[in-house]
N, C-alpha and C positions, 0 to 999 in steps of 0.2 A: 741833583738831588728831585728834579722829576723833570716831564717834560709838556704837560697840560699846562697851557695859559690861562693861570687861575685870575689873576688882574684883568685882562681880558673880558673875560667871561662872567666876574664879577662887575665891572663898571658896565657891560652892557646890559647886565640884569637890574643894573640901577638905573639905568636910563631909560629903559623901556618903561618896567613898572612907573617911575616917577612923570615921562611922557603922560603914559592913559590915565595916570590920576589928575595931571594937568590937565590933560582934553577933559574929562568927565569934569571937571573944577569950572571951568572956561565955557563948556560948550552945551554939555549933557546935565549938568545937576539942575539946572537955572527952567528950562521947561518941564523937568518930571517933577520940580516943586511946584510948578504952576499944573499938572494935571493933579498930584494930590491934592492941590486947593482948592481945584473943580470937584473932585469928588467927597468933600467936607462940605460944600456950600448945596450942593445933593442931599446930603444927612443933617439939616440941622437939627440940632436938640440932641444929640449921639449919647450923650452920658446920661440921657434918663433913658434910652430909649431900651425897648427890652433885650434878651440875648440875640433873638434871630436875627435883627434890624446888626446889633453891635458886628455880629459876623459877616451879615454883608458887606457893611462898610469894612471892615479889616480885610476881608478880601479883596473890594475893591482897590483899597489903597494899595494892597501888596501888589496887585497887578500893574496899578499903571506907577507906582517908586521903585519898583524892581529895578535894582544894578546892572548892567549887563553883567556877565560873567567878567569878562576879561578884567572892570572895575574893582571889585570885588577882589581879585586876586589882587590887582596890582595894590590896593588900599592893604590887601592881609600883609603882602609880603616887603615892599617899599620900605617900609620903616625898620624890619629886618635887616633885611639886607642893607642899606644905607647906614647902621652901625656897623655889620660887619666890615660893610669897604671902609668906614672912618677910620675901624681898630687898625686892621691890618695894611693901609695905603699907607698910614701917618704914626702909627706908634708902635703896635707889638704884632708880631707874625708869626704862626708854628709852622714848624718843619720837622720830617723825621728823616734821620741819618740813613742813608740809603747800603752805604760802601762803607771802606773799613779806610778808607785815607787818613782819618783823622785819629786814629788809635795812634798812642791809649788817650788821648782826652777825649773822644767822643767814640761810642760805640755803635757798632750796626743796628739799629732799631731803638735809638735813642730820640726824645723829643723836646726840641729845642725851641727856643722861644727867642725869636730875634728884634732887636730894638730897629725900628725903621727911622726913627728922628735922630741919630747918633752920627750921622754923618750930613743931616740938611735934610729937608724935605722937600719927595720928589714928584711931581706929578704922575700919578698912576699910570702905567702902559708904556707913557714913551719915556718914561724914567728920566728926565730932565728935574734938574735941584731948580727951585724957587725961591727957598728960605736954606743959604747956607748956615750950617750949625756947628759942624768942627769936618776932619779930615781923619782918614784912617792913621792909626800909629803902630810902630812896628809892636807883633806881637796880637795885633787882634785876631780875632777868628771871626772871618767875615763871610756872609753870604753874597754872589754875585751870578753874572753868568759867564762865562768863558768866550774869548773870541773865537772859540773854534763850534762853538754849539751856543747861540747867542738866545737861544727859549729854554735853556735847561739849566736849573738852578744847582751850582756848584758852593761847597763850602772848601775852605782853606783858611790858614796860618795869612797873614800878612809878614814877609821876612823884609821886603825893602818898599822904602818909598820913592817920591818923585828926587833924581838927584845922587839916588845911591850906586854904587859896583858893588855886583853880587857876585862872589864866586863860590863852585859848589867843586869838592872834590874829596872824593874816597870817604863820602859821607861827612864831612866835615865845613860847616857855613863859614866864610870871610865877610863881612861889609866894610865897606872902604878901603880895604886890605887889612883889618883887625880879625883875628882868629875869634869865632866865637866858642867860648868855653863850654864841655860838655861834662856834667857831674854824673860819675856812675853811680844808678839807683840799683838796679837789679838783671838779670837775666829772667828771660821767661819764651815760652813753645808759641812759634809764630801760629796764625790763623789760619785753618783750613783755605786750599788750595792758595794762597801766597807765596809769592817768590821763595821767601824763607823755608816754608814748608818743600815745596816744589824742589828746591834743593837742599835739604837736610840740613837746617842751618838754624841754630838759636837764633835770639833777639835779645840784643841790648837797650835795655831803657835807660834813658838819661835827661838830666836834667837841662837842657839847654838854654843859656845867659845871655837875651837876644837883647842887649842894647839895655838892663836892668829891668828887663820882662823875664820872670823864669818860667819856660813850660815842659811837662814831660816831649819827650820825643822819642821814637823806638827806630830801629836798625838793626841791619842785619850782619851777623859777623862776617860775611864777606860782601862786599856790597853790589849790588844788583849794576848792570852796563846805567842805569840813570844816575844813580850815584857817586859811580868809581869817576867817571869822564870828570876831569878837571877843565870847567866851562865857568865863561865870566859872561854877567850880562851888566849892561846899565841901565838902570832905570827912568824911561821918558817922563816930562812932565804930563802931571795927569794921569799918572800910570802904576800901577803896583804890583810889584814879583809876590808871587803865592806859591806857598808849599804847603803838604799835608806834612802832619806830623809823623804818620807811617812812612818814613821817606824813601824805601825802596817799593811802594806798593801805593803811589799817587802821580795819577797825572794831573801834573802842574804845569806852574809857569815855565819848567825846566824841559816842558813837550811843546806848549801851544803859546807860547810869550806873556806877556805883561798883561794886568786889567786895566780897562781904562775905567775912569768916573763915571762913568754913563754909564757905566753894566754894574755897578753898586747896589746891592738888596738895603742890607744890613749888617749890622753886629752881633753875632750870637753872645748872646747873656746868661743863661740860664738853659739847664735839663729839665724838664720837671717831670718825665716819667719814661723809662724804656720797657719798650715793648715790640719784640724782634718779630715775631709770627701770630698768624690769626690765631692759634688754637692754643697761643702759649698763654702764661698767665704775666699779666702786667706787673713790672716792678719799681719801685720807687726806691729804690737802694744807690743809686745813680745820681738823686736828684743835688743839683748846687748848682754856683757859680763857675762859669765855662772860664777857666784859666788858659 
């Protein structure tokens, strides 16, 4: 979902502006105030002085009391940066969906909101939990860093939790030996450039009953090699098995393995806008809760 390390950039921006402001409070502000006081002593009775003397007084005060440019910028930006840092680090963070791996649940261009405290409060940048709140559940749509690209945001659905035995064969999911039922919803045409389109196949959209959590999933009428092979994985402690809802067009745990708890970012809970391209018109028709 993106390779720019925004948490690190934002953390550094907050630290730098905060340190500059603190240095001003501890070391620079007091001498500045003393210089202003000295100027005031040179202009006694300024309240009743003429306009020329008042202008000279103001010029002198401005000259000795002027804050350094870095301090001015720090005091202006620090409050805003800190609020943004707090919100996106501990409460809610926005993301845009860049690929079709979660179709039909999430479309390319969807803007989503991610709950940052659903799985515990984490230290920014290092991503270590310091206040545990909850654990990912089967069926959650989760943002995380995959093991093969630890600086890139991915979004998939939690399929297996620690201790689960996950089997996937011919586009059918089995959890702990139990086949996960699929209820037919409709046929659909594949998205441009997808495996199904390239192989001139239609899609089948189904409701997958994932241990009590129903969600839509789509698959090619003839599964890709990714979905056709009969493979089994056992989810180790502290890890999660992730899959995209677009099963034949999703690089996920079937390719690069399970996701560690330390790589979790948060739980996607809402779509608030759709805007696929810069020159396109934003849409709010897909706004709603992520299921």
